[in-house]
C-alpha positions in Angstrom: 161.2 78.4 -123.3 164.2 79.9 -125.1 167.5 80.2 -123.3 170.7 81.9 -124.6 174.0 80.4 -123.3 176.6 83.2 -123.7 180.3 82.5 -123.2 183.4 80.7 -124.4 182.4 78.4 -127.3 185.1 78.4 -129.9 188.3 78.0 -128.0 188.2 75.5 -125.1 184.5 75.5 -124.5 183.5 75.8 -120.8 181.7 73.1 -118.8 179.2 75.8 -117.6 178.2 76.6 -121.1 177.9 73.0 -122.3 176.0 72.2 -119.1 173.5 74.9 -119.7 173.1 73.9 -123.3 172.6 70.2 -122.5 170.3 70.8 -119.6 168.2 73.2 -121.6 167.7 70.9 -124.5 167.0 67.8 -122.4 164.2 69.7 -120.6 162.6 70.3 -124.0 163.5 74.0 -124.2 165.4 75.8 -127.0 169.1 76.5 -126.4 170.9 79.2 -128.3 174.7 79.1 -127.8 176.6 82.3 -128.5 180.3 83.0 -128.5 181.2 85.9 -126.1 185.0 86.2 -126.6 185.8 85.9 -130.3 182.7 87.6 -131.9 182.1 91.4 -132.1 179.8 92.7 -129.4 177.5 94.4 -132.0 177.0 91.1 -133.7 176.2 89.4 -130.3 173.8 92.1 -129.4 172.0 91.9 -132.7 171.5 88.1 -132.4 170.3 88.3 -128.8 167.8 91.0 -129.6 166.5 89.2 -132.6 166.0 85.9 -130.7 163.9 87.3 -127.8 164.9 84.7 -125.3 163.4 84.1 -121.8 166.7 84.0 -120.1 170.4 84.6 -120.8 173.0 82.7 -118.8 176.6 83.9 -119.3 180.1 83.9 -117.9 183.3 85.7 -118.9 181.5 89.1 -118.5 184.1 90.4 -116.0 187.0 89.2 -118.0 189.0 91.4 -120.4 189.6 88.4 -122.7 188.2 89.4 -126.1 186.3 92.7 -125.7 187.0 94.8 -122.6 185.0 94.3 -119.4 183.2 97.7 -119.6 182.2 97.1 -123.2 180.7 93.7 -122.4 178.7 95.1 -119.5 177.5 98.0 -121.5 176.3 95.6 -124.3 174.4 93.5 -121.8 172.9 96.6 -120.2 171.6 97.7 -123.6 170.2 94.2 -124.3 168.4 94.2 -121.0 167.0 97.7 -121.5 165.8 96.8 -125.1 164.4 93.3 -124.4 163.7 93.0 -120.7 165.3 89.6 -120.8 166.6 88.4 -117.4 170.4 87.9 -117.4 172.2 85.7 -115.0 176.0 85.5 -114.4 177.9 82.3 -113.5 180.7 82.6 -110.9 182.3 79.2 -110.7 185.8 80.1 -109.7 187.3 79.1 -106.3 187.2 82.7 -104.9 185.5 84.4 -102.0 185.9 88.0 -103.3 184.6 89.2 -106.6 186.7 90.1 -109.6 184.4 93.1 -110.2 183.7 95.2 -107.0 180.6 97.2 -107.7 176.8 97.1 -108.1 175.7 95.2 -111.2 172.0 95.2 -110.7 171.4 97.3 -113.8 173.0 94.4 -115.8 172.3 91.1 -114.0 169.2 89.7 -112.4 171.2 87.2 -110.3 174.4 85.2 -110.1 174.9 81.4 -110.0 177.5 80.8 -107.4 180.0 77.9 -107.2 180.2 78.0 -103.4 178.1 79.2 -100.4 180.8 81.6 -99.2 179.4 84.6 -100.9 179.4 87.4 -98.3 182.0 89.3 -100.4 179.7 89.1 -103.5 176.8 90.9 -101.9 178.4 94.1 -103.2 176.9 93.1 -106.6 173.4 94.0 -105.3 171.7 91.0 -106.9 170.3 87.7 -105.7 172.9 84.9 -105.3 172.0 81.3 -106.0 174.1 78.3 -105.2 174.4 76.3 -108.4 177.1 73.5 -108.4 178.3 71.9 -111.5 176.7 68.7 -112.6 177.4 65.7 -114.8 176.6 65.0 -118.4 173.9 62.5 -119.2 175.2 59.0 -119.9 173.1 55.8 -120.4 175.6 53.4 -119.0 179.2 53.0 -117.8 181.8 52.3 -120.5 183.9 49.2 -119.8 187.2 48.7 -121.6 190.8 47.8 -121.0 192.2 50.0 -118.2 195.6 51.0 -119.4 196.5 53.5 -116.6 196.7 53.1 -112.9 195.6 56.7 -112.4 194.9 59.8 -114.5 194.8 63.4 -113.6 193.1 66.0 -115.7 193.7 69.7 -115.1 196.2 72.5 -114.8 199.7 71.8 -113.4 201.9 74.9 -112.8 203.9 76.9 -110.3 201.0 79.3 -109.9 200.2 79.7 -106.2 196.8 78.1 -106.7 198.3 75.0 -108.3 201.8 74.6 -107.0 200.9 72.2 -104.1 198.8 69.9 -106.3 201.5 70.0 -109.0 204.1 68.7 -106.5 201.6 66.1 -105.3 200.8 64.8 -108.7 204.5 64.6 -109.6 205.1 62.6 -106.4 202.3 60.2 -107.2 203.8 59.7 -110.6 206.8 58.2 -108.9 204.6 55.4 -107.5 201.9 54.8 -110.2 201.5 54.6 -113.9 199.8 58.1 -113.8 198.9 59.9 -117.0 198.3 63.6 -117.1 195.8 65.4 -119.4 196.6 67.8 -121.0 200.3 67.3 -121.3 203.0 67.2 -124.0 201.8 63.6 -124.7 198.2 64.7 -124.8 197.9 68.3 -126.0 194.3 67.9 -127.2 191.3 69.1 -125.2 189.9 66.0 -123.5 187.5 67.9 -121.3 184.4 66.4 -122.8 185.8 62.8 -123.2 185.0 62.0 -119.6 183.3 58.6 -120.2 186.2 57.4 -122.3 188.8 58.7 -119.9 187.0 57.1 -116.9 187.0 53.7 -118.7 190.8 53.9 -119.5 192.0 54.1 -115.9 191.6 52.3 -112.7 191.2 55.5 -110.8 191.1 59.3 -111.2 192.9 61.7 -108.9 191.0 65.0 -108.3 192.7 67.8 -106.5 190.9 71.2 -106.6 192.5 74.6 -106.6 190.9 75.4 -103.2 189.7 73.1 -100.4 188.8 75.6 -97.8 185.8 77.2 -99.5 182.5 75.9 -98.2 180.7 73.8 -100.8 183.0 74.6 -103.6 183.2 71.9 -106.2 185.2 72.0 -109.4 183.7 70.3 -112.4 185.4 67.0 -111.8 183.7 65.4 -108.8 180.4 65.3 -110.6 182.0 64.9 -114.0 184.0 61.7 -113.1 181.6 60.2 -110.6 178.9 60.6 -113.1 180.9 58.8 -115.7 181.6 55.8 -113.5 185.2 56.5 -112.5 186.7 55.5 -109.2 187.4 59.0 -107.9 190.2 59.6 -105.4 188.9 63.0 -104.3 190.9 65.4 -102.2 188.4 66.4 -99.5 187.1 70.0 -99.6 184.9 71.7 -97.0 181.3 70.5 -97.1 181.8 67.7 -99.7 180.5 65.0 -97.3 177.1 66.7 -97.5 177.0 65.7 -101.2 179.1 62.6 -101.6 179.4 59.7 -99.2 182.9 58.5 -98.6 183.6 54.9 -99.7 180.2 54.7 -101.3 180.5 57.3 -104.2 184.2 58.1 -104.0 187.3 57.9 -101.9 188.2 61.0 -99.9 191.9 61.7 -99.4 192.9 64.2 -96.7 195.7 66.6 -97.7 198.6 65.9 -100.0 199.2 62.4 -98.6 200.9 60.0 -101.0 200.8 57.1 -98.6 197.0 57.5 -98.1 196.5 57.2 -101.9 198.8 54.1 -102.0 196.8 52.5 -99.2 193.4 53.2 -100.8 194.7 52.1 -104.2 196.0 48.8 -102.8 192.8 48.0 -100.9 190.2 49.1 -103.5 192.0 48.3 -106.8 194.6 45.6 -106.1 193.2 43.6 -103.1 189.5 44.2 -103.3 188.6 45.2 -106.9 185.0 44.2 -106.5 184.6 46.8 -103.8 186.2 49.4 -105.9 184.0 48.5 -108.8 180.9 48.7 -106.6 181.9 52.3 -105.7 182.1 53.2 -109.4 178.7 51.8 -110.0 177.1 53.5 -107.0 178.6 56.8 -108.0 177.4 56.5 -111.6 173.9 55.7 -110.6 173.7 58.4 -107.9 175.0 61.2 -110.2 173.0 60.1 -113.2 169.8 60.0 -111.1 170.3 63.2 -109.2 173.1 65.5 -110.6 172.7 65.7 -114.3 172.5 69.2 -116.0 168.9 68.4 -117.0 168.1 68.3 -113.2 170.3 71.3 -112.5 168.6 73.5 -115.1 165.1 72.4 -114.2 165.7 73.2 -110.5 167.4 76.5 -111.4 164.5 77.7 -113.5 162.1 76.7 -110.7 164.2 78.7 -108.2 164.2 81.8 -110.4 160.4 81.5 -110.9 159.8 81.1 -107.2 158.6 77.5 -107.3 161.6 76.1 -105.3 163.7 77.5 -102.5 167.0 76.2 -103.9 168.5 73.6 -106.3 168.8 70.1 -105.0 172.3 68.9 -104.3 172.5 67.5 -100.8 172.5 63.8 -100.0 169.5 64.4 -97.8 167.6 65.9 -100.8 167.5 62.5 -102.5 166.5 60.2 -99.6 
């Protein structure tokens, strides 16, 4: 099987793209990564047609970054007409209404959704599949000196989506040795250094942009639990169906600094063995059940009608 992963490769590679590439190769299939933003569309089209893939998985199609949206969709439409290859779009953003409001069935054969609140996306006129992020395959947890109390990785800004979490992270920084990535001290892209980052800190704070969207997960819950971090995870709707509190992670409810302080004291300062046990359980659980190898295998089986949905629920692995 040959799969093209089309998206942002050169500048700040996406987790979606890397996950598709890793999951494809680990299943023994051929992965062809293609840059969608900083390459001419004619060149992309030429490569796609010459490679005759079974599937194309892409994102950034509705963005005007790089080539204009209409030009991207037209190129994909021409590829589909020329090759008959099935094309699937990834919608991993925390949103309940589409960026593009129109029927796209003449371009895409389906969409991979980051939540199950997709009523607004039915306007696309294509099958919608829930496909949460996963974790990268890792043989064992890395153990080294933990130099930070907590770390936070992600965007901090006054943008409406991030302003509450920005205040929260700044407040936590008054009580903990909390390091932020990226920042002025760490301008480099550490997105794919998860295992190293998890080993350097006693805990990770994860606060998503939205908590009210059913079954929405950013990349970080699977990313950090799957690398063996002690994840202080702000609870989002439906998360308890996938992760068990105080077994795989530590849920925090709302922007509550005192709750983080209490959990930190109990699981890191007073009962570190219990905190370490959570790290080990999270690592084993994610590496067994939520790698991109499993995500891609399940997805292809869903597309081919061999499975109703991808596996992601706690009950799926009992």
